[in-house]
N, C-alpha and C positions, 0 to 999 in steps of 0.2 A: 335650123334643126329639123331632122326628118320627123314625120308624123309618128313613126314607130318609136323613135326615141322619146318623143313627148309622152306617148301613152305609157312607156316604160317608167318614166319619172313620176307620173301621176299614180301608177300602181304602187310604186315604191313608197311615196309619201303616205298613201292610204294605209299600207301595211305598217309603216312606222307609227302613225297616229293610233291605229287600232291596238298595236302592242303597248304604246304608252298609256292608253286608257286602261287596258287590262292590268298593267303594272301598278298604276295609281290606285285603282279600285282595290287591289290586293293589299296595298299598304294601308289604305283607309280602314280595312277590317282589322288589321293587326295593331295599328298605332292608337294610343288613347286620345291623341289630339293632334290637330294640324296647326302649325304656327305660320301665319301668313305675314310677311314683312311688307309694310306699306310706308311710303315716304311721308314724312311730316316735317313742317318747318319748326325749327327750335326757337323761333322768335328773334333770332339774330342774323337772319339771312342765310343760314346754313340749313342743310337737310340732314335729318337724322332718321334712322329706321325706327318704326313703331311696331310693336308686336300686336297681332290680332289673333286670339286663340279661338278655334272652332272645335267644338266637341263633336265626336263622330256620331253620337246618338241622334242628332237632329239635322245632319247635313248629308245628302246623298252623294253618290260617287260623281255625278255630273257636276254638282256644285263644287266639290273638292277639286275636280279637274280644272274647272274654270278659274277658281281662285289660284291654283298652283301655276297654271300656264299663263296667268296674267303677267308674270315677270320673266317668261321665257323669251330669249332673244333669238329670232329666226335667222337662218342663214341668209347672207346678202342677196342671193339670187331669188329668194322667196319674198313676195310682197308682204308688207306688214299686215297682221290680221286686222279685220274690221273692228270698229269701236265696240260692237256688241260682244266681241270675244275678250276685250281687255277691261274697259271701264265698267260697263254695266254689270257683268257677272261678279266682279270684285266687290262692288258696292252691295250687291245682293248677299254675298257671302258674309259681309260684315254685319249687315242689318239683321240677318236671320240667325246669326250665331248667338246662343244664350251666353251671357257673361255675368259674372257676379256683380250684383248691385253695389255701387260705390257707397262706402260708409258715409252717413250724413256728416257734413262739415259742421263742427261745433261753432256756435255763435259766441265769440268771446265777450260780446256786449249784452247778451240777452238779459242778464240779471241787473243791468244798469239802465235799461231803457224804461221809459214811462210805461209802456205796455207791459214789460216784464214785472215791474214793481207793482202795477195794478193787479196783475194776475195771481200774485202770491198771497199767502196769509201772514198775519202778524199777531203778536200778543200772547205767546205761550209763556206762562209763568205769572208771578205776582210781584207787585212792588212791596218792599219791606223797609222798615225803619232800622237804621244801624245805631243811631244815637241822637240825642237832642243837642242842638248846637246853641240855640239862643231862644229866650222867651222875652217877647216885647209886651207892650201894653195892648197890642192889637192882635198878635198872632204868635204862634210857636214855629220856630225853624228847626227842622230835623235833617240829618244826613240820611238819604235814602238810596236804595239800589234796586235794580230790576234787570231781568235777563233780556238780551237782544241778540238773537242768532248765536247763542252759546257764550256770549260775553256778558260779564256783570258790568252794567253801566251805573255809575254813581251820579249824584247831584243833590240838590237840597230842595226841600218842600216847605212852603209857608202855609200854615192852616190857620184861618181866622178863628177867633173865639166865637162861640155861639153854636146853636144846634145845627145850622146848615139846612138843607144842602146848599153848597156854594158852587157857582159856575167855576169852571176850571180854565186856567190860563197857563200855557207853557211858554217860558221865556228862553229864547235861543241866542246864545252869545256869538259874537263874531270871531274872526281868526285871532288866535293867540298860539304861539308855538307850544305844542303839547307839553314839552318839558318845562315850560315856564308857567303852566296853567295852575291856578288855585281855584277851588270850588267856590269860594266867595270872591267874585270878580266885579268888573266895572258895571255889568248889567244887573247886579244885585239890587240896585236902587229901583229898577223897574219892577222887579219881583216884589219888593217891599211895598211900593206904591199900589200895586194891584191887590196885594193882600189887605192893605188898609182900606181899600175900596170894596172889599167883600168877595174877593176871588181866592180860591184855593190854587196856589201857584206851585208849579214844579219847574225847576231850572236844571236840565240835564247837562252833564259834562261832555257827553259823546265818548265813543270808544277812543282809546289811546290817550285820553286826558286824565291824569291821575285824580282819584284812585281807581278810575275805571280800568277794566282789563284791556290789554293790548292785543291787537291781532298778531298772528304769527309773523306776517310780513313786516309789520312795524317793529316788532321785537327784534327781528333779524336785521333791521336797518335797511330794508328794501323799500323803495318807493313803488307804490302800486297806483296805476292810473285808473282810479275808480270814480273820478269826478266828484269826490266827496259824497257819493251816494250812500256810503256806509253811515255817515252822520244822519242822513235823512231816514235811513232804515231804523236807526236808534230812536228817532222821534216817532216814526210810524208804529213801532212796537209799543212805545210809551202811550200813544193815543189809544191803541187797542186795549192795552192793559187797564187804562183809566176807565174806558167804557165798560169793560167786563167786570171790574172790581168795584166800581162806584156804588155806594150805598150799602155794600156788604160789610160785615164786621171786619175791622182791621184798619190799616192806615188811611184808606180812602172812603171810610164810612160817611164822611161829610161831603164827598164830591158828588156833583151832579154830572153824570156821564153824558147827559144829553146836550150839555152846553160846553163846548170845547173851543178855545181861542188860542191863537198863536201870535207872539210878538218876536220878531227876529231882526237883529241888527247886522248889517254888513254880510259876512258869510252866513250868519244865522237867518238873514232875510232870504238869501238864496235857498237855504234849506227849507224854510217855511214855504216858499213858492213851489218847490218840488213836492212837498208833503200835500199841499192843497190841490195840486194837479193830479195826485194819485188818489187821495182820500177825500171823498165828497162829504164826509160826516163832520168836518171841521166847520164851525159856524162862521168864523171871521179870522182874518189874518192881517196884522200890521207889518208892513215891510219898511224898515227904517234904514236909510243909506244902503240899500240892498244891492248885492251883487246881481248880475244880469241873469236872465233865464236862458241866455244864449251862451253855451259853453265855449264857443270859439272866442267870443269877446272876453270871457272870464280868463281863459288861459293865455290869451295874448297879453292881457294885463299882468297876470301872475308871472309870465316869462320876464317881463320888464322888472317887476318888483324883486324877483329873485336873482336878477343879473344873469339870466339864462340858465339857472340851475334847475328850475321847475317849470313844467308845462310842455317840454319838448315832446314827450311821449303822447300826451293828450292831443296836442296839435297835429300829430301824425295820423290821428284817426280820420277816417274818410268823412266827407261832408254828410253823406247819407246816414252814417252811424251817429254823428254829432246831432243830427236832427232828431233821431230816435231817442237820444239821451236828454236833449235840452228841453226844459219845460215850455219855453217860449213858442215852440211849434205845436203845443198841445193845450193851449189856453182854453179851448172849447170844453175841456173836461172840468174846468173849475166851477164849483157850485158855491164856494165861500164868498162872503163879502170881503173886499180888499181895501185897505187904507194904506196909501203910499206917501212916505215923508222923506224929503231929501234937502240938504243944505246946498245952496247954489255956489258956495265956496269949498265944497268937498273936493280935496285934491287927492283923495285915495280912490274912491269909486266915482266915476263920472256921473253927474246928475242927469245927463242925457239918457242913461240907461233907464232911470225911473220914468222919465218923460215918455220914452218909447213904450214901456210896459203899460203905463196909464192909457195911452192912446189905443194900444192894441186891445186892452180889456174893454175900453169904451166901445170900440168898433165891434167887439164880440157880444155886446149887450150885457156885460157882467156888472154886478154892483161894485162900484169902485169910486173912491174919493182920493184926490191927489193934492198934496201940499208942498209948496216950495218955501224954503226958509231963507230969506235974503241975509247974506253975510254970515251964514252958519257953516261950520266945517263938518267933517265926517261924523263926529260925536257932538251932540248938543250939550250946552251948558247954561246954567242960570236961567234967565227969563225965557230963552228959546226952549230949554229943556222942560220948564214948567208948563209952557204952552203945549208942547208935544205930549206930555203926560196927561194933561186934561183932555186933549183930543183922543188919546187912546182910551181912556175911561169912558168917554161919551160914546165912542164908536162901539166898544165892547158891550156897553149897556143897551145899545140899539139892536145889536145882532147877537 
């Protein structure tokens, strides 16, 4: 090519580029926004366009030009523009463009985590007596109810005769299908034993267990993967109400709100473990044939028990979230003395779960005692049960 032709082509490209700059600058002043299309992987090996919006108020004409020309395909005879004309200016345009801040992603598990439970408040309302159920030679049993997050939770209360004040014990029952539950159940004998030993005892039913109120989800027949945290919330609200109302005129006038103890069997043991992990004001807790503090283990077991009907949604939870929810990863928070009891022939809840918890609490320097009952099943009977009951009284009396 002759030198004059080359000079002519250079002048021509210069004129075209100058005209294009002027045209784009004019467009930038008139248009409210510039939409820059950038390639992005869709996660399946395909490429899909992604919009990047730049507002004209913060991007000058040069930046707009660079962003716009990043996708321009040059004629074959013209060498590809250098990297500084394609990649770098495009990145600058994206970084400097003000975009709306993304709305915070809601955490579906925040209210279920140990941290979330510890951060909230409990105990709005008062405990009230609905009726007298039974009067024994040692105590009076009444049907009571109290509010828990807008639900009326029922249960019974045993109040010893005498002036008081009496230390308080909450007895937490294990799993019974709510539709089959009755207020006076298999754990009543432990409540009565403690009342005869001089404890004011409250035995809550938990939500969804008649005559307690039902949650909207339960009433609609929907399963909610709350890891039974709602039951623990009912107990945490009860602990707070006892501490607030103890010694005041009314149903808890004989209660000593400074001495609160928990006894939980099976599912109730798991509830008790969650409660003492959240609330440091509980003096002592007895865990009897208790569920694990590891929700993965619990729901793997529940999946088997229910023939695959329950536990699928819970086990789909990420391991990170499971750890936020599971008390076993937060044992350092526990301030209560703990007494663990398990029969070595328990074919419902593996005894190994109690052995593991005992070892972890010991390693954490917590106050803990652990008892294995040779030949005993999930629920104790006769001589084994009498030994267990005496150990419970002795433990509560010490702490």
